[in-house]
C-alpha positions as CSV (number, residue, x, y, z in Angstrom):
1,M,0.2,0.3,0.5
2,R,1.5,3.5,-1.1
3,H,1.1,6.3,1.1
4,G,1.9,9.5,0.8
5,L,4.0,10.1,3.7
6,G,5.8,7.3,2.2
7,Q,5.8,3.8,3.3
8,E,8.5,4.3,5.9
9,D,7.5,7.4,7.7
10,F,3.8,6.4,7.7
11,S,4.8,2.8,9.6
12,R,6.5,5.4,12.1
13,L,3.7,7.4,12.2
14,L,1.4,3.9,12.9
15,A,4.2,3.1,15.9
16,Y,4.3,6.5,17.1
17,V,-0.1,5.8,17.8
18,Q,0.6,2.2,19.3
19,E,3.3,3.8,21.4
20,K,1.3,7.0,23.1
21,T,-2.1,5.1,23.2
22,G,-1.5,1.2,22.9
23,M,-4.0,1.0,20.6
24,T,-3.4,-0.3,17.3
25,L,-5.0,1.8,14.1
26,P,-7.3,0.5,11.8
27,D,-6.2,0.1,8.5
28,T,-9.8,1.8,7.8
29,N,-8.6,5.3,9.7
30,Y,-5.4,5.5,7.7
31,G,-6.3,7.8,4.9
32,D,-7.9,10.5,7.6
33,T,-5.0,9.7,9.5
34,E,-2.6,10.6,6.9
35,R,-4.6,13.1,5.3
36,F,-4.5,15.1,9.0
37,V,-0.8,14.6,9.1
38,L,0.1,16.0,5.1
39,E,-2.1,19.2,5.9
40,R,-0.5,19.9,9.4
41,L,3.0,19.5,7.7
42,E,2.0,21.8,4.8
43,A,0.5,24.5,7.0
44,L,3.3,24.4,9.9
45,Q,6.1,24.2,7.3
46,R,7.7,21.4,9.1
47,P,9.3,17.9,7.8
48,F,7.4,14.6,9.3
49,N,10.7,14.0,11.2
50,D,10.0,17.3,13.0
51,Y,6.4,16.5,13.7
52,L,6.4,13.4,16.0
53,S,8.9,15.5,18.2
54,L,6.0,18.8,17.4
55,L,3.3,16.3,19.2
56,D,5.5,15.4,22.8
57,R,6.1,18.9,22.9
58,D,3.1,20.4,22.2
59,A,-0.3,19.8,24.5
60,A,-2.5,21.3,21.6
61,E,-1.0,19.6,18.4
62,R,-1.3,16.2,20.3
63,A,-5.4,16.7,20.8
64,A,-5.7,17.3,17.2
65,F,-3.9,14.2,16.5
66,V,-5.5,12.3,18.8
67,N,-8.7,13.2,17.9
68,V,-8.4,12.4,14.1
69,V,-7.0,8.7,15.5
70,T,-9.4,7.6,17.5
71,I,-12.7,6.6,16.8
72,S,-15.3,8.3,18.6
73,E,-18.7,6.5,17.4
74,T,-21.2,6.4,20.1
75,Y,-25.3,7.5,20.4
76,F,-27.9,7.2,23.1
77,F,-28.4,4.2,24.8
78,R,-25.8,1.8,22.4
79,E,-26.4,-2.1,23.1
80,E,-29.8,-1.1,24.4
81,R,-29.9,-4.5,26.0
82,Q,-27.0,-3.8,28.2
83,F,-29.4,-1.0,29.5
84,S,-32.4,-3.0,29.9
85,L,-30.4,-5.4,32.4
86,L,-28.6,-2.1,34.1
87,L,-32.4,-1.3,34.8
88,S,-34.1,-4.3,35.6
89,V,-31.5,-6.4,37.1
90,I,-27.8,-5.1,38.1
91,L,-29.0,-1.6,39.6
92,P,-32.0,-3.2,41.6
93,E,-29.4,-5.4,42.6
94,L,-27.3,-2.8,43.7
95,C,-29.7,-1.2,45.8
96,A,-31.2,-4.2,47.5
97,R,-27.6,-4.4,48.9
98,G,-27.8,-0.4,50.2
99,R,-24.7,0.1,47.7
100,F,-25.3,4.0,48.1
101,P,-24.6,6.1,45.8
102,V,-24.2,3.8,43.1
103,R,-21.0,4.8,41.2
104,M,-20.7,4.1,37.4
105,W,-17.7,5.2,35.0
106,S,-17.9,5.4,31.6
107,A,-14.1,4.8,30.6
108,A,-14.2,5.7,26.7
109,C,-17.0,7.9,26.9
110,A,-16.3,9.9,23.1
111,T,-18.8,12.9,23.0
112,G,-21.3,11.8,26.1
113,E,-24.0,9.9,25.0
114,E,-23.0,6.9,26.9
115,P,-22.5,8.8,30.3
116,L,-25.6,10.7,29.8
117,S,-27.1,7.3,29.1
118,L,-25.9,6.2,32.4
119,Y,-26.9,8.7,34.5
120,L,-30.8,8.8,33.0
121,I,-31.2,4.7,33.3
122,G,-29.6,5.3,36.8
123,K,-31.9,7.6,37.5
124,E,-34.9,5.5,36.5
125,A,-33.4,2.9,38.3
126,L,-32.7,4.3,41.8
127,G,-35.2,7.0,41.9
128,S,-32.8,9.9,42.6
129,E,-30.2,11.3,40.9
130,D,-28.8,11.8,44.8
131,S,-28.1,8.4,45.2
132,L,-25.8,8.0,41.8
133,I,-22.6,9.2,40.8
134,V,-21.4,8.7,37.1
135,C,-18.1,9.3,35.8
136,A,-16.7,9.8,32.3
137,S,-13.3,9.6,30.6
138,D,-12.0,9.7,27.5
139,I,-8.5,10.0,25.5
140,D,-9.7,12.6,22.4
141,A,-10.1,16.0,25.1
142,H,-11.8,17.0,21.5
143,A,-14.6,14.7,22.4
144,L,-14.9,15.5,25.7
145,S,-15.0,19.3,25.3
146,L,-18.3,18.4,23.0
147,F,-19.8,16.6,25.7
148,A,-19.2,19.7,27.9
149,E,-21.7,21.5,25.1
150,G,-24.0,18.9,25.4
151,R,-25.5,19.3,22.1
152,Y,-26.6,16.7,20.0
153,S,-27.7,16.1,16.2
154,A,-30.3,13.4,14.8
155,N,-27.2,11.1,14.6
156,S,-26.9,10.4,18.2
157,F,-30.1,8.6,17.9
158,R,-30.2,5.6,16.3
159,T,-33.1,2.2,16.0
160,D,-31.1,0.6,18.6
161,G,-31.6,2.4,22.0
162,T,-35.3,3.8,20.8
163,R,-36.7,2.2,23.6
164,Y,-34.8,4.6,26.2
165,H,-35.2,8.0,23.9
166,G,-37.8,8.9,25.8
167,L,-35.5,9.8,28.9
168,V,-33.3,12.1,27.1
169,K,-36.9,13.8,25.7
170,A,-37.9,14.4,29.3
171,V,-34.7,16.3,30.3
172,A,-33.2,18.1,27.1
173,A,-34.5,20.9,25.2
174,D,-34.5,21.7,21.4
175,S,-32.7,23.9,19.7
176,G,-32.4,24.2,15.9
177,G,-32.9,20.3,15.2
178,M,-30.0,20.1,17.8
179,T,-31.3,17.9,21.4
180,V,-29.5,20.0,24.1
181,I,-28.9,18.7,27.5
182,P,-29.3,21.0,30.0
183,E,-26.1,22.2,31.8
184,R,-27.1,21.1,35.9
185,I,-26.9,17.5,34.4
186,I,-23.8,17.6,32.6
187,S,-21.8,19.5,35.2
188,R,-23.0,16.2,37.8
189,I,-20.7,14.1,35.4
190,P,-17.2,14.5,36.1
191,R,-15.1,14.7,33.3
192,A,-11.8,13.7,32.7
193,V,-9.3,13.0,30.3
194,V,-7.7,9.3,30.5
195,N,-5.4,7.1,28.1
196,L,-6.5,3.5,29.1
197,D,-2.9,2.1,28.3
198,Q,-1.7,4.5,30.6
199,L,-3.9,4.3,33.8
200,R,-2.3,3.9,36.9
201,D,-5.2,5.2,39.3
202,S,-8.8,6.5,39.0
203,P,-9.3,10.4,38.2
204,F,-12.2,10.2,39.9
205,G,-11.0,8.7,43.3
206,S,-12.6,5.4,45.1
207,Q,-13.9,1.8,42.9
208,F,-16.6,1.3,41.0
209,D,-19.9,-0.5,40.9
210,V,-20.4,-0.7,37.1
211,I,-17.6,-0.1,34.8
212,L,-18.4,0.4,30.9
213,L,-15.5,-0.2,28.7
214,R,-17.3,-0.6,25.3
215,N,-16.2,-0.9,21.8
216,V,-12.5,-0.1,22.7
217,L,-10.4,-3.1,23.3
218,I,-11.0,-4.2,19.8
219,Y,-8.5,-1.5,19.0
220,F,-6.0,-2.6,21.4
221,G,-3.1,-6.0,21.0
222,G,-3.9,-8.6,23.2
223,E,-0.9,-7.3,26.0
224,A,-2.1,-3.8,26.1
225,R,-5.6,-5.4,26.7
226,K,-4.6,-7.7,29.8
227,R,-2.7,-4.3,31.0
228,I,-5.9,-2.3,30.5
229,I,-8.4,-5.3,32.0
230,D,-6.2,-5.6,35.1
231,R,-6.2,-2.0,36.3
232,I,-10.2,-1.8,35.3
233,V,-10.4,-4.7,37.6
234,D,-8.7,-3.0,40.1
235,L,-11.2,-0.5,40.3
236,L,-14.3,-2.6,40.3
237,V,-15.5,-3.3,43.7
238,E,-16.3,-7.4,44.8
239,G,-19.2,-8.2,42.9
240,G,-19.0,-5.2,40.5
241,T,-20.3,-5.3,37.4
242,L,-17.7,-4.5,33.8
243,L,-19.5,-4.3,30.6
244,L,-17.7,-4.6,27.3
245,S,-19.7,-4.3,24.1
246,S,-20.8,-8.3,22.4
247,T,-17.9,-8.4,20.3
248,E,-15.2,-8.1,22.9
249,I,-16.8,-10.2,25.4
250,P,-14.7,-13.3,24.3
251,L,-11.2,-11.4,23.9
252,I,-11.1,-11.2,27.6
253,G,-10.5,-14.1,30.2
254,H,-9.5,-12.9,33.7
255,R,-9.2,-14.8,36.7
256,A,-11.0,-12.3,38.8
257,L,-14.0,-12.0,36.7
258,E,-17.3,-14.3,36.2
259,V,-18.9,-14.2,33.1
260,I,-22.9,-13.8,33.1
261,E,-25.8,-14.3,31.1
262,R,-29.0,-13.0,31.8
263,D,-32.4,-12.8,29.4
264,G,-29.0,-13.3,26.3
265,V,-26.7,-10.2,27.8
266,F,-23.5,-11.5,28.8
267,Y,-20.9,-9.5,31.3
268,F,-18.5,-9.8,33.6
269,R,-18.6,-9.7,37.0
270,K,-15.8,-9.1,39.4
271,K,-15.6,-12.2,41.9
272,T,-15.0,-11.9,45.9
273,A,-11.5,-13.1,47.2
274,E,-13.4,-16.5,48.2
275,E,-14.8,-16.9,44.7
276,K,-11.1,-16.5,43.7
277,R,-9.5,-18.9,45.9
278,A,-11.9,-21.5,44.8
279,G,-9.8,-22.0,41.6
280,I,-10.6,-23.4,38.0
281,V,-11.0,-26.7,36.7
282,I,-11.3,-28.4,33.3
283,N,-14.4,-30.4,33.3
284,A,-16.2,-32.2,30.9
285,S,-18.6,-29.7,29.4
286,L,-15.5,-27.4,28.5
287,L,-13.7,-30.3,26.7
288,R,-16.8,-30.7,24.3
289,D,-16.5,-26.7,23.7
290,V,-13.0,-26.9,23.1
291,K,-12.9,-30.1,20.7
292,R,-15.7,-28.8,18.8
293,E,-13.5,-25.3,18.8
294,E,-10.6,-26.8,17.5
295,V,-11.9,-28.5,14.7
296,E,-13.6,-25.2,13.5
297,A,-9.9,-23.4,14.4
298,K,-8.1,-25.8,12.2
299,A,-10.5,-25.3,9.2
300,K,-10.0,-21.5,9.4
301,T,-6.1,-21.8,9.8
302,C,-2.9,-23.0,8.3
303,K,-0.9,-21.2,10.4
304,Q,2.0,-22.6,12.4
305,L,2.0,-23.4,15.8
306,P,4.4,-21.1,17.8
307,A,7.8,-21.9,19.3
308,S,6.8,-21.3,22.6
309,F,3.9,-22.4,25.4
310,D,4.0,-19.3,27.0
311,R,1.6,-17.5,25.3
312,A,-0.9,-20.8,24.5
313,I,-1.0,-21.2,28.3
314,A,-2.1,-17.7,28.8
315,H,-4.6,-18.4,26.5
316,V,-5.6,-21.9,28.8
317,N,-5.6,-19.7,31.7
318,A,-8.3,-16.9,30.4
319,K,-9.9,-19.8,28.6
320,L,-10.7,-21.6,32.1
321,S,-12.1,-18.0,33.2
322,N,-14.2,-17.1,30.4
323,R,-15.3,-20.2,28.4
324,L,-16.2,-17.6,25.5
325,F,-12.9,-16.6,25.0
326,T,-11.7,-17.1,21.6
327,L,-8.9,-15.9,19.5
328,T,-9.3,-17.3,16.2
329,D,-6.2,-15.2,14.3
330,D,-3.9,-16.0,16.9
331,P,-1.7,-19.4,15.7
332,S,-1.2,-20.2,19.8
333,Y,-4.8,-20.7,20.6
334,E,-5.2,-24.0,18.2
335,L,-2.3,-24.9,20.7
336,A,-3.9,-23.8,23.8
337,L,-7.2,-25.9,23.0
338,R,-4.8,-29.0,22.9
339,L,-2.9,-28.3,26.1
340,I,-6.5,-27.8,27.8
341,E,-7.6,-31.4,26.2
342,V,-4.2,-33.4,27.2
343,I,-4.8,-31.6,30.8
344,Y,-7.9,-33.1,31.0
345,L,-6.9,-36.3,30.0
346,V,-4.0,-36.4,32.7
347,N,-6.5,-35.5,35.3
348,S,-8.7,-38.0,34.5
349,Q,-6.3,-40.6,34.6
350,E,-7.0,-41.6,30.8
351,L,-3.1,-41.8,30.5
352,E,-2.6,-44.1,27.6
353,R,-4.5,-41.5,25.4
354,A,-2.6,-38.1,27.4
355,Q,1.1,-39.7,26.6
356,P,0.9,-39.6,22.6
357,A,-1.0,-36.0,23.2
358,L,1.6,-34.7,25.2
359,R,4.7,-36.0,22.7
360,D,2.6,-34.6,19.6
361,L,2.2,-31.2,21.8
362,E,6.0,-31.1,22.1
363,R,6.9,-31.7,18.5
364,S,4.6,-28.9,17.8
365,A,6.2,-26.4,20.0
366,G,9.2,-28.1,21.7
367,L,10.1,-28.8,25.3
368,H,8.5,-26.9,28.1
369,E,8.7,-27.0,31.9
370,V,4.6,-27.7,31.3
371,I,5.6,-30.6,29.1
372,C,8.0,-32.3,31.9
373,Y,5.8,-31.4,35.0
374,L,3.0,-33.1,32.4
375,D,5.4,-36.5,32.5
376,G,6.7,-36.3,35.6
377,Y,2.4,-36.2,36.6
378,I,1.8,-39.6,34.4
379,M,4.9,-41.2,35.2
380,M,3.6,-40.6,39.4
381,A,0.2,-41.8,37.8
382,R,2.1,-44.9,37.1
383,S,3.5,-45.4,40.2
384,D,7.1,-44.5,38.7
385,I,8.4,-42.7,41.5
386,T,12.2,-42.4,39.7
387,G,11.0,-41.6,36.6
388,A,8.8,-39.3,38.0
389,I,11.5,-37.4,40.1
390,R,13.6,-36.7,36.9
391,E,10.8,-35.1,35.2
392,F,10.1,-33.1,37.7
393,G,13.5,-32.0,38.4
394,R,13.5,-31.5,34.3
395,A,10.7,-29.0,34.9
396,V,12.2,-27.0,37.4
397,D,16.1,-26.9,35.2
398,H,13.7,-25.7,32.3
399,N,12.1,-22.7,34.7
400,P,13.0,-22.8,38.5
401,R,10.1,-20.8,38.7
402,C,7.8,-23.5,38.3
403,W,7.5,-24.4,41.8
404,P,3.9,-27.1,40.9
405,A,6.6,-29.2,39.6
406,R,9.0,-28.7,42.6
407,Y,5.7,-29.5,45.0
408,W,5.8,-33.1,43.7
409,R,9.0,-33.7,43.2
410,A,9.4,-32.5,47.2
411,I,7.0,-35.1,48.3
412,L,8.2,-38.2,46.2
413,L,11.5,-36.9,47.4
414,A,10.2,-37.6,50.9
415,R,8.1,-40.9,50.3
416,S,11.5,-42.7,49.1
417,G,13.1,-41.6,52.4
418,E,15.2,-38.7,51.0
419,M,14.7,-36.3,54.0
420,R,16.9,-33.6,53.8
421,R,16.6,-33.1,50.1
422,S,12.9,-33.0,50.5
423,R,12.6,-30.5,52.7
424,K,15.3,-28.0,51.1
425,E,12.7,-28.5,48.0
426,F,9.5,-27.8,50.5
427,G,11.4,-24.6,51.8
428,K,12.1,-23.1,48.1
429,C,8.5,-23.8,47.2
430,I,7.3,-22.5,49.6
431,T,9.6,-18.9,48.8
432,D,8.6,-19.5,44.9
433,I,4.8,-19.7,46.3
434,D,5.3,-16.6,48.3
435,A,6.4,-14.6,45.5
436,Y,4.1,-16.3,43.0
437,V,1.1,-15.2,45.0
438,A,2.7,-11.6,45.7
439,Q,3.4,-10.4,42.5
440,N,-0.2,-11.7,41.7
441,R,0.8,-14.3,38.9
442,Y,-1.2,-17.2,38.0
443,E,0.3,-19.1,34.9
444,Y,0.2,-22.7,36.8
445,E,-3.9,-22.1,37.6
446,F,-4.8,-24.5,35.3
447,L,-2.8,-26.8,36.3
448,L,-4.1,-27.0,40.2
449,E,-7.1,-28.9,39.9
450,G,-9.2,-25.9,41.8
451,F,-7.0,-25.1,44.2
452,N,-4.6,-22.2,44.6
453,G,-1.0,-21.2,45.5
454,K,-2.0,-20.0,49.2
455,Y,-3.0,-23.9,49.4
456,F,-0.1,-25.5,48.5
457,R,1.8,-23.5,50.8
458,R,-0.2,-25.2,53.7
459,M,0.3,-28.4,52.2
460,C,4.3,-27.5,52.3
461,E,4.2,-26.5,55.6
462,G,2.7,-29.8,56.7
463,W,5.1,-31.8,55.1
464,L,7.9,-29.8,56.7
465,E,6.5,-30.5,60.1
466,K,6.4,-34.4,59.1
467,T,9.6,-34.8,58.0
468,V,11.6,-32.5,60.4
469,S,11.9,-34.0,63.5
470,T,13.1,-38.0,62.1
471,G,14.1,-38.4,58.6
472,K,11.6,-41.3,58.5
473,T,9.7,-42.3,55.3
474,V,6.5,-40.4,55.4
């Protein structure tokens, strides 16, 4: 594709957008972005090489540029069924729990139709605007300035959302064909410019009961999506609701979020601490979904599998948190589906089927500590203690942080009478688990059969007590 800026300069521009916003600019926005930059270069009489540094120095120029590269498509009560769910279920439940004031945040509000929709539906559900706090943010300062004006054309009202247009009309005035929201309402919704990819703390204070983050994550790559969702989850209260667009639900799998379906609407609920401690398991129902998806994935892609398991492991954990999670354009996703099947076979003691499937995974993506761990687990199930100790040891050699393998090696060493080595392994395992928990890591969650790191730490302490006094076989 030929660009007026030249391919190299345009590539640098795309890289700048991703670096500063975290977004991958969709190709449908290439033309507008390039035209804007060319016009600015001509107006400023500057070469392209100076323009990127100007964006870093000049806040006004940067705001104008961001306005072009971001997509502010929105309208009142978009995805109407979500607002029906808020009105009939989510907000009444918060009322029943005495959650006042209810705090809601439109995290990518564009020109303001979404937070105004939240405010109006919230007032309808709660019966009073005093029981409600709605906040709004966007990366585009120009869009926020339009929100502050509160003037909306017919384009802000679509067939989707019609059911609740009356709530807008009841408070708005008509001026020259524009719908004008009173300043009294606009002023009740605090606004802030927020780059979600660089979000650290909420500009609005404490946590939220409901967060809307819709039609945004599709513009971010996997790592940026993960960073954003991690912060959004931190800003949700336990039991809080996260609403994404319906097309974005399959992009997210997070251990602190549970997917809920009500009346055909899917959304995320933040788990309580107790629910998170319960862990996750691979069951037969999930395996049926995975097998069907695996067939579909093979039919859609012939991409070569990756050389590393690391992305596949992240996908496995995401799938266990959200069985709707799917990434058909990521070649490591097919590997994740196959790994889920192997884990299920191992946990179900179908070892004759698990062993060749494991070898097939190794041929596809190479050696990994998870491969060694599963080999050790299969040998342990077959009472091959020597072989299991060896394979768990290979897993730890491959990655010293692989504490599940160290845990089982320590147990087998104790059962073999090697108490000194066993105690050393249990001590190291406790240290590794502490670091694992403190760093909020959970890459080995899918291996733990519904338990968590803290449970295994307690088990290590119990084994240390058994082995510390006599050195006899346990």
